[in-house]
DRENLOFI-252811 format. One record per residue (C-alpha): x, y, z. Coordinates in steps of 0.02 Angstrom, whole numbers, padded with zeros to 5 digits, always signed. Example, Ala and Ser with C-alpha at 12.3 -4.5 7.8 and 13.67 -1.06 7.14 Angstrom:
BEGIN
+00615-00225+00390
+00684-00053+00357
// end
This chain:
BEGIN
+02389+01802+01402
+02550+01691+01376
+02433+01583+01240
+02377+01740+01141
+02545+01809+01143
+02611+01677+01064
+02477+01680+00915
+02550+01842+00887
+02707+01814+00888
+02729+01669+00792
+02652+01652+00597
+02514+01535+00567
+02576+01373+00518
+02439+01332+00380
+02342+01492+00329
+02353+01651+00352
+02273+01748+00494
+02233+01936+00473
+02280+02055+00614
+02100+02102+00639
+02040+01933+00639
+02177+01876+00781
+02089+02005+00894
+01937+01925+00848
+01997+01771+00898
+02090+01805+01065
+01903+01878+01106
+01824+01740+01050
+01936+01584+01123
+01922+01677+01286
+01748+01642+01299
+01771+01469+01266
+01922+01454+01369
+01838+01525+01518
+01763+01353+01605
+01913+01254+01572
+01843+01089+01651
+01674+01089+01596
+01563+01150+01424
+01508+01307+01437
+01370+01405+01526
+01196+01416+01431
+01208+01605+01440
+01381+01595+01384
+01352+01483+01231
+01242+01598+01165
+01341+01727+01167
+01476+01621+01113
+01374+01561+00955
+01338+01754+00900
+01389+01758+00726
+01484+01606+00754
+01498+01590+00548
+01562+01762+00522
+01680+01743+00644
+01769+01571+00559
+01751+01642+00384
+01861+01804+00461
+01993+01684+00513
+02019+01600+00351
+01959+01420+00413
+01861+01315+00290
+01697+01300+00353
+01636+01150+00242
+01816+01049+00155
+01757+00933+00029
+01816+00754+00076
+01952+00733-00045
+02040+00902+00032
+02037+00819+00196
+02086+00622+00184
+02238+00589+00213
+02364+00539+00099
+02462+00418+00223
+02371+00251+00281
+02257+00312+00389
+02080+00222+00333
+01919+00274+00415
+01814+00165+00532
+01651+00193+00595
+01626+00235+00780
+01524+00078+00819
+01658-00046+00712
+01801+00058+00802
+01726-00007+00994
+01697-00191+00931
+01885-00190+00860
+01967-00121+01009
+01861-00175+01151
+01997-00262+01230
+02152-00146+01234
+02203-00117+01417
+02283+00051+01485
+02451+00071+01419
+02433-00047+01300
+02524-00009+01124
+02415-00016+00977
+02505+00058+00806
+02346+00063+00698
+02327+00232+00631
+02167+00261+00596
+02029+00409+00549
+01848+00430+00648
+01725+00567+00595
+01559+00624+00692
+01489+00756+00786
+01558+00826+00927
+01433+00819+01090
+01545+00855+01221
+01713+00978+01273
+01823+00950+01397
+01982+01068+01415
+02080+00986+01545
+02223+01123+01511
+02291+01223+01384
+02365+01055+01300
+02251+00934+01336
+02049+00916+01290
+01925+00779+01306
+01807+00751+01155
+01640+00628+01149
+01619+00592+00977
+01466+00531+00905
+01407+00453+00749
+01265+00346+00695
+01231+00371+00908
+01383+00264+00980
+01527+00389+01060
+01691+00361+01060
+01818+00483+01175
+01970+00568+01054
+02101+00636+01175
+02188+00768+01095
+02364+00804+01203
+02484+00941+01127
+02644+00828+01149
+02555+00686+01037
+02514+00809+00892
+02694+00885+00902
+02620+01078+00903
+02682+01234+00988
+02557+01290+01130
+02489+01448+01012
+02475+01320+00856
+02406+01185+00976
+02268+01360+01014
+02240+01412+00861
+02184+01244+00802
+02052+01195+00929
+01987+01350+01034
+01840+01367+00893
+01801+01191+00933
+01606+01183+00986
+01487+01074+01020
+01382+01010+00877
+01534+01028+00771
+01553+00911+00654
+01751+00852+00645
+01893+00715+00573
+02008+00670+00696
+02163+00537+00639
+02266+00430+00791
+02296+00278+00881
+02159+00189+00971
+02212+00175+01166
+02128+00163+01326
+02143+00306+01464
+02199+00290+01656
+02009+00301+01692
+01982+00160+01577
+01896+00222+01436
+01919+00154+01259
+01990+00333+01158
+02073+00370+01001
+02212+00475+01033
+02249+00620+00939
+02413+00632+00846
+02360+00758+00721
+02244+00923+00755
+02069+00909+00763
+01975+00961+00585
+01808+01041+00564
+01713+00970+00414
+01549+01060+00457
+01518+01195+00598
+01356+01208+00712
+01290+01371+00700
+01182+01367+00856
+01220+01289+01051
+01133+01105+01044
+01003+01146+01208
+01049+01077+01357
+00867+01049+01434
+00726+01026+01277
+00572+00975+01348
+00441+01097+01278
+00355+00947+01191
+00283+01075+01060
+00450+01128+01036
+00524+00968+01042
+00383+00932+00881
+00414+01073+00804
+00599+01042+00787
+00631+00843+00755
+00819+00844+00683
+00858+00942+00871
+00755+00822+00957
+00829+00668+00883
+00965+00730+00915
+00964+00772+01087
+00851+00631+01162
+00887+00456+01190
+00710+00405+01177
+00684+00503+01015
+00830+00400+00932
+00769+00252+01006
+00602+00251+00942
+00658+00269+00772
+00787+00148+00776
+00658+00030+00852
+00551+00062+00690
+00682-00020+00583
+00702-00150+00691
+00503-00186+00674
+00483-00163+00475
+00661-00275+00462
+00604-00410+00581
+00425-00412+00467
+00523-00439+00318
+00615-00586+00403
+00473-00670+00451
+00377-00677+00277
+00546-00688+00175
+00589-00866+00276
+00392-00907+00249
+00428-00896+00043
+00312-00732+00029
+00354-00608-00085
+00375-00417-00076
+00309-00305-00183
+00247-00149-00207
+00086-00089-00274
+00014+00086-00347
-00009+00257-00235
-00097+00335-00351
-00249+00274-00457
-00410+00328-00526
-00505+00211-00370
-00475+00219-00186
-00534+00029-00133
-00490-00087+00022
-00563+00014+00155
-00716+00129+00224
-00612+00305+00226
-00594+00480+00132
-00447+00474+00004
-00342+00626-00037
-00380+00665-00244
-00287+00733-00366
-00293+00777-00553
-00175+00708-00693
-00089+00814-00793
-00024+00688-00908
-00210+00579-00923
-00309+00746-00974
-00333+00790-00800
-00408+00631-00756
-00459+00617-00550
-00331+00525-00448
-00342+00456-00274
-00202+00417-00150
-00227+00235-00095
-00326+00196+00076
-00259+00031+00063
-00149-00085-00039
-00290-00214-00025
-00354-00223-00195
-00191-00229-00277
-00114-00350-00170
-00266-00476-00222
-00249-00460-00392
-00042-00537-00367
-00147-00673-00294
-00258-00685-00431
-00084-00691-00557
-00015-00833-00467
+00092-00756-00333
+00038-00865-00190
+00090-00752-00057
+00129-00594-00059
+00167-00443+00057
+00186-00236+00062
+00247-00131+00178
+00202+00051+00145
+00153+00225+00181
-00086+00222+00164
-00139+00404+00165
-00345+00446+00238
-00400+00616+00209
-00480+00623+00394
-00436+00709+00569
-00279+00698+00676
-00273+00619+00851
-00192+00537+00981
-00171+00383+00874
-00221+00423+00685
-00128+00545+00541
-00189+00572+00377
-00010+00465+00349
+00031+00309+00409
+00104+00146+00364
+00035-00029+00363
+00103-00211+00324
-00029-00332+00249
+00012-00499+00162
-00098-00619+00070
-00078-00801+00069
-00172-00936-00049
-00259-01059+00049
-00268-00989+00210
-00385-01019+00326
-00448-00883+00469
-00371-00999+00605
-00199-00998+00497
-00207-00811+00525
-00251-00808+00694
-00094-00938+00706
+00013-00813+00584
-00013-00653+00704
+00035-00736+00855
+00195-00820+00797
+00230-00661+00703
+00214-00553+00864
+00304-00659+00980
+00460-00681+00877
+00435-00477+00842
+00412-00433+01036
+00567-00552+01071
+00667-00466+00938
+00638-00285+01003
+00645-00339+01170
+00860-00390+01156
+00878-00241+01044
+00814-00088+01118
+00812-00141+01321
+00783+00050+01346
+00577-00002+01311
+00572-00149+01422
+00417-00101+01533
+00310-00107+01385
+00400-00230+01296
+00389-00364+01437
+00219-00363+01492
+00184-00370+01309
+00272-00518+01286
+00210-00605+01441
+00048-00585+01367
+00083-00665+01217
+00140-00818+01250
-00051-00859+01324
-00193-00912+01218
-00233-00749+01140
-00420-00727+01209
-00557-00720+01079
-00707-00628+01095
-00888-00645+00983
-00948-00491+00907
-01124-00502+00941
-01125-00594+01106
-01032-00470+01166
-01123-00318+01156
-01278-00420+01198
-01182-00474+01338
-01119-00321+01393
-01271-00207+01355
-01401-00333+01421
-01494-00322+01266
-01525-00423+01098
-01473-00360+00940
-01605-00374+00800
-01600-00529+00704
-01579-00433+00530
-01402-00327+00565
-01418-00254+00386
-01576-00182+00433
-01552-00006+00475
-01714+00030+00579
-01698-00101+00674
-01532-00045+00719
-01592+00142+00753
-01720+00042+00866
-01591-00036+00985
-01510+00114+00987
-01654+00211+01056
-01674+00071+01182
-01517+00113+01257
-01522+00275+01241
-01373+00278+01151
-01336+00427+01042
-01328+00404+00862
-01174+00403+00768
-01165+00485+00594
-01199+00425+00439
-01329+00311+00518
-01281+00170+00414
-01288-00011+00470
-01075+00007+00453
-01066+00152+00553
-01224+00117+00690
-01114-00091+00717
-00942-00013+00727
-01009+00099+00829
-01075+00004+00970
-00904-00124+00955
-00821+00041+01009
-00931+00084+01144
-00955-00133+01209
-00825-00223+01137
-00649-00131+01124
-00658-00059+01309
-00646-00227+01371
-00492-00295+01255
-00362-00233+01373
-00246-00392+01336
-00232-00467+01151
-00395-00522+01106
-00442-00576+00956
-00648-00524+00899
-00722-00642+00771
-00881-00647+00684
-00947-00475+00637
-01079-00456+00541
-01068-00485+00366
-01122-00281+00315
-00973-00218+00407
-00851-00331+00280
-00899-00326+00111
-00729-00387+00042
-00724-00534+00166
-00830-00701+00130
-00972-00745+00240
-01052-00889+00342
-01196-00954+00452
-01140-00980+00613
-01138-01180+00654
-01203-01122+00818
-01346-01038+00752
-01385-01204+00655
-01377-01336+00788
-01432-01222+00922
-01613-01160+00812
-01563-00982+00828
-01579-00826+00704
-01449-00854+00568
-01359-00701+00525
-01242-00695+00398
-01075-00660+00476
-00896-00628+00390
-00756-00728+00415
-00654-00594+00505
-00568-00576+00639
-00476-00408+00710
-00343-00412+00856
-00383-00273+00992
-00249-00239+01125
-00260-00115+01254
-00427-00081+01178
-00350-00022+01022
-00361-00135+00840
-00201-00178+00780
-00241-00317+00650
-00386-00362+00537
-00380-00521+00441
-00515-00588+00343
-00544-00752+00221
-00560-00653+00067
-00690-00656-00037
-00655-00750-00197
-00828-00774-00296
-00851-00623-00413
-01034-00648-00415
-01036-00610-00245
-00918-00485-00223
-01022-00364-00354
-01171-00383-00240
-01081-00347-00113
-01006-00171-00189
-01186-00130-00253
-01254-00139-00069
-01107-00043-00012
-01155+00088-00135
-01321+00073-00098
-01292+00121+00090
-01173+00264+00036
-01300+00337-00094
-01450+00332+00037
-01362+00338+00191
-01211+00468+00135
-01079+00397+00191
-00923+00498+00105
-00813+00363+00176
-00891+00220+00085
-00783+00170-00071
-00858+00175-00230
-00876-00026-00321
-00723-00051-00413
-00767-00173-00556
-00581-00174-00633
-00549-00282-00473
-00721-00387-00497
-00674-00414-00677
-00502-00471-00631
-00564-00589-00494
-00680-00672-00638
-00490-00765-00704
-00496-00860-00534
-00454-00816-00352
-00387-00952-00246
-00463-00958-00075
-00357-00841+00025
-00323-00754+00181
-00281-00591+00198
-00206-00459+00334
-00153-00311+00389
-00079-00211+00526
-00043-00042+00591
+00142+00007+00593
+00133+00164+00670
-00013+00085+00812
+00119-00050+00844
+00288+00057+00881
+00153+00160+00988
+00123-00016+01089
+00316-00059+01100
+00385+00087+01167
+00219+00143+01260
+00221+00327+01154
+00035+00389+01213
+00036+00496+01037
+00068+00438+00888
+00168+00581+00812
+00313+00523+00948
+00348+00362+00826
+00320+00441+00655
+00520+00508+00608
+00444+00686+00574
+00288+00673+00681
+00107+00719+00626
+00057+00806+00492
+00038+00953+00600
+00225+00933+00651
+00285+00905+00497
+00200+01080+00420
+00319+01171+00537
+00494+01087+00538
// end
């Protein structure tokens, strides 16, 4: 009561407080000071935050001041918390430091040791510094000290000025010599125990704010993309950006999102499902090595590993063979996993496991041979013959996928007989040519040497880890005549088997190829799925900044 009496008996130092507002302040302050040595309990916080904005307004405190209005006219330069820690980490207890600094951040913990001593844990960019607010250093009266600090709450954005120092307990701190200034109040109590998965996914702002794991996943995602850029830039690649909206959506078999352009007389447009054909145009135009990291969109289902919007990296390199692409893939992943392990020890378990696997030679499986070995049956000679493939399914009592196109039938067989056996990193090679219309085709030397059925196979590999595809690479088809034929065959299957995912032929791309496309190696990697692997995430929304499409619509 002595503190409250002093508030009543002394005029306000910086701003007038109406008498009825002081009554509210007294009641409000009593709640905050009920537990002087700890933060408020959950129930007390809920009561404390009720109508908080109104209470702050009633006492005349500016809630969202302009930075110019709070910047010091004295020499108190602002310093990021991270820089503060790095610069003053060697300070000893009792060692004087005359540097006068400003620190900004969010209050995550308030510990009131007494009426004249407050400890704040202030976070900026997820780095913490302790701010010690001692009344004697601020030279405030007890009443003014109470007036200036009784309304601080966890979650508030604040400004603190003072000198670096170290407490008796050994913690590096900013020793405030002025009142803490409020820059933006939190109008809701920070949750102590937000564990409900649905609530977390529907409020990613609070999820990221309160959970180290959620923040680490986003920071790891940045590390991944940063390293990939560094890797390719060091190898003389040019990073480019390609159209997201265009009148054609090629480069993959998927259903695009479509719209119409008001500016182009209702021209039908699609969001890209892959940047491949645009990137290869760069190769034709003379760029030797290009890459792009960016979003793609596919109007398909949402599950543990798929989201309609996702991020990929694709690169294209002139005069690269399939073995070159395999070498690049392993070098990239070994370096990437090492970098991530150094910067994100939080995820040491999944990272160290992957690191051990990647330093070994990567296992290689032949597409056709593995299906035959695992099924115990011989595939038909003509892998583009739908009737023969359906007969193969029936001989094994397998349910047919939909649509029943040759490409879909073969892809489904891979899902049954190959992918489950690719737990450690595995390259799957020699896909049937019908599965890869954008890749060059060949007849395997083994077929020629052993006088066994000659099947056209794609110069392609897929990288699987833990049964999931992570990378897909081709020696790109560079003959415009052959590419045109493959597009027509794909269109025929689209019409006959009503395969909505098969893209329409891109005749403009074929015409671009007529200017001469060098032998080229192309490669694509899913960033989101890679981040899942590195963090041990079980669902894709855990590594997307605001979750899957379902979660995005709930934010």
